[in-house]
Steps between C-alpha positions, in 0.01 A plus 500: 500500500804442271459304177629149559767352271378275222654267246575813298780571749651150457753513217515120484127452434383835366375502142359851493261552209543135397275387785163386359182650640430169673845495660458858617178408675650189658806691624305791639639758260183583309514866406871528574597478131371659180239302306734373228635147530833474317714209388862492612610596148270802509643600838853471360414717200352771721784484751765512226335808352509665844865401534584672172355823639764511776752778447823310577634151561506575873131592492438179306686309772283655770183431302599135446585465868147613584356238263729239657358583843140492378474205262793261464363310201431819303850629579674189370275467197579859404871450564512175306314643200749788474808345657773642276357850535436485875809318627698827512208655690445238771872431539827651379535793441175652633505307827819692582312830480219360715746375762654843544156637593369191680480634857350831389247328275427205730151361445502129567740208469470127453845439650622359830732741684770344718698739721849423621405693816226245577637157408251340736220608266627310193303182561186684608520720190492198271239321709271804475444406135315186605682287243598138554817320404356385167346837409809689376709438188713814487630773732684804361706693755712815481688712749499775233869585527562498125171583329545482122739787421382736775661354811382468860129572559424318823137412555412702189642208302206278593344537157801331341381172653139564406596592144714190462209281607272674251739405220520141627122476475453685172787326323487148643163461670634467853180499710477847663313349796806284576772766519633740765691828461736583787698809598788457743527837672857512629521880490633718221805711426290728280510832686219640290272233644630527855437875496154475347210531747294272275744207492328186629798276568750459782676831559856387540799407287514157343587228745801294394717222636382218723166659584417526128615144432295369793192675360553343157538160666182562697310591184625198307439259784150627575384532140628155404346342811157659454496463120725202426402476132561866414778632277672781693589771249748771605486834318710819503725425794834683515787344301697354789193372684332354192790276405585404857141405589462293184826309539437432870144371455463354151546143622275541804197685368295525181655841427541703180661841447379661180763775493776241493351182362215633286704776343788261446272247335344748256853600400573131451198480270639791296838331471344163413331671205813689401715186504266347243620779273869501591522116526722554806523285811439621854847388608656726236327822604680802644271710718536861612237632742486876550319568829588226745212521746248231592360462149831518316671252729201268484533500121869419532416213735258341259725539196785356709278199577414464130870501411558220751209297361664536158825348624701788644657455841392749769836674466476516121148643521602761754798602285259591221294746709594864564299736723526876451353734759510873575869476589592304188587135454455313827844382614618318809695799636186713544404580858172388659377294207157353577480123513302475179779676304799344672462160336533659155776752581784480248856468626645850477826359365316358198368840390766742626632549147156611376500835679702710743198535732143378492415283199194661342227336295642592159843363588344182633300446180807561283713257700244225567318506165183375674244292318238629747474851645229556762398834649329520840662827608203740465751743342339651191712475185784322680544286189644774283562479129860414581394211727252357248742528208776337705257220590414446133868498401571228753252239373285457193160475675527650851214452745408843638256521791452855640241406762464803728162664519313728466603639161670796669752252649565262210870456417446547125200555277455222242450771237867588561637154572373343178682738262808527725535120481414503127195288574706215642421532871235264637304729731242469775413782740320556829233735364252480213642665187390538140664304217815651353536537125855463368641410161172361375435280803245556774652398835243393760650561843387252765420623849677302773197528725503266799125462453582266211655262750418521871120448475549175310782399732274555801215307339731211418632493856143496636373230264801276571504577873873563468679499835765739364562712191798335335745629242357255249149638556631849421684366196187323380300820536758696300514237228119489478487878451770490233331214315196720438682718245638433152832682467571391143339809348736799462428751776290252701440559868692292752194478726126446454258792535302547820160501325454123545633468852245247626579252223871571539484452878324167460780380273760613753311333785498162326876519441565604860283222644683244287835633621380481862410135448834429333684664791305294753349803675142458374246375755207473257469292185241525223390256230464792260726788605382734224139459611601534867656839424191613312274383783710690756463834321233714665267672255344845557136399467209534736435152641170329448283372782380657822687827545444488875726193521785642292825650627 
C-alpha cells in the first residue's frame, strides 16, 4: 500500500521540524520527522547554511525552489532575512539561467498555463484553483517573448512570473496565498526550444496578429471577471506588444506593465534625486535614450509626462527627447519604425547637417548636449570615453544612467564613468556595483532596481483598491523612492539600498494609495492609511491556533 500524502506535502501548511510533538500526533505524522523541534529562526539558520553549501547561484536557485515547494513560510522568512543577497538568486540574473534549462529540469510549478491552442480552457484553468472573486490580489502574466536580456523562451519563461511574485511578497508583504503566476503559451520562435525533445510548450512559431490579440483579450476579460480586485501585472512581453497592450487596456483594466511603467518610474526616481543636486526643472531637461525598446521608450514616456506636468507643452516635451537605436538617431525617414518609436522620431531635415548618413550616439550627444543620458541597449561599453567626456562637456552635472544588465551588458562601468566625467556625472546603474574612489571622494552608485518600486506600487494599489494605475500613482512611487535618500553628501547614491526593502515598500505604498485617492480611482478608504498598509503586509510566521484549520 502506498504511503498517503500528509500535511508535510502541503507547502501552505507544512512547518517541517517546527511542528510540536503534540501537533505531530494530532496530524498523524508521528515518526515522520526527526525528534528535534525547531523554531522558525532555527530552521532559517540551518537552511541558510545549507544554501551556502550550494556550488553556484543556479544551484542555490534550485535549492530555494525546493524549499518554496515544501514550506512557504520558511522560504519567505529565509528570503526576507537575506533579501539583498538573495534577490539576484531568486530573480535577475539567475532566473535567466534557470529559464534556459526549465523544460529539461522541470520538477513542479505553481503557475497556471494558458495555451493559445486551447482558448476554451482559459476559464477552466483559472477555476481549477478553487479561488473566489475576493481571494486574489495580484496576477503576474508573461508570454516570455522578451525575457530579461535573453529573448524568447516560450513556456520556459514561466519562472519569470513566479520570481516576480516572490519579490512582491518578500519586499512588500503581498500575501502569497492571494497571487497567481500565469504563462501565456503562444508558441516560440526559439528554434533551440522547438528542436528540443524535452521542450514542454507548444511546438510552433509564435502566433501573431488577430489571433494573438484575441487571446490577450480573452485573458484580460476572464482574469478581471473571475478576480475583479486583482492587479494584472504584465512582464517581459515583446516591445511592440507590451506598449500596444498597455495603451489599449490601461483605462479598462487594473493593468500594470513593469518593463515600461516600473522601469520608467525607477528612472524617474533617479532623476528626481539628481535634480535635487542640479537644481534643474523637469521642463528644462534634454533626454537622450540609447536603446529604444520597451524599457527605453517607457522611460521616455514618463519623462515626457513629467515635463508636461512642469509646464511644457506636449510638443515642447517631445522636442527635448531623442531616441538612438542600433541604426542611429531615430528619424522620421526610417522605414518600418515601430509605433513606440514613431512618436519620438526626429524630423530628418532638422538633423541632416549633423551627419552625411546615420547620426550615431557620439554625434547626438555632441549636438544635443543632453542633461540626461540613459542606456537600455544591452551593448557593453557603448558609452565610450568619448561619449562620456562629450556628455560632461555639454553640462556641468550630467545625469548618466547606464541601466543594461547583467554587468556584461552595461553601457559603461562606473569605475570608468566617474573619472571620465571628472566626478561630475550623477550615476545610477542597473546592476549592483562597488563604490568608486576618485579624487578623495567615495562615490556610492545606486542600483536602479525595479524591486525598489513595483512591490510598493502593487501594495499601494491593493490597499487603495485602485481601479487603474495612473501616471500620478507612478509619479508618487518614484518620488517616494527618491525621498528616501539624502543627496547632499558628495558622492551620495541617487537611490536607496535594497537592504531595507520592506520598510521602503511600505513608504511607497502609502504614497501610491494617496495618489490613487487624489486621482479618484481608489475604491477603499482608511482612517489611518499608514496602519492599513502595515496591516496588509503578510508576515512569514507560522500562524497560531489549530494547524488543521489553517491554509
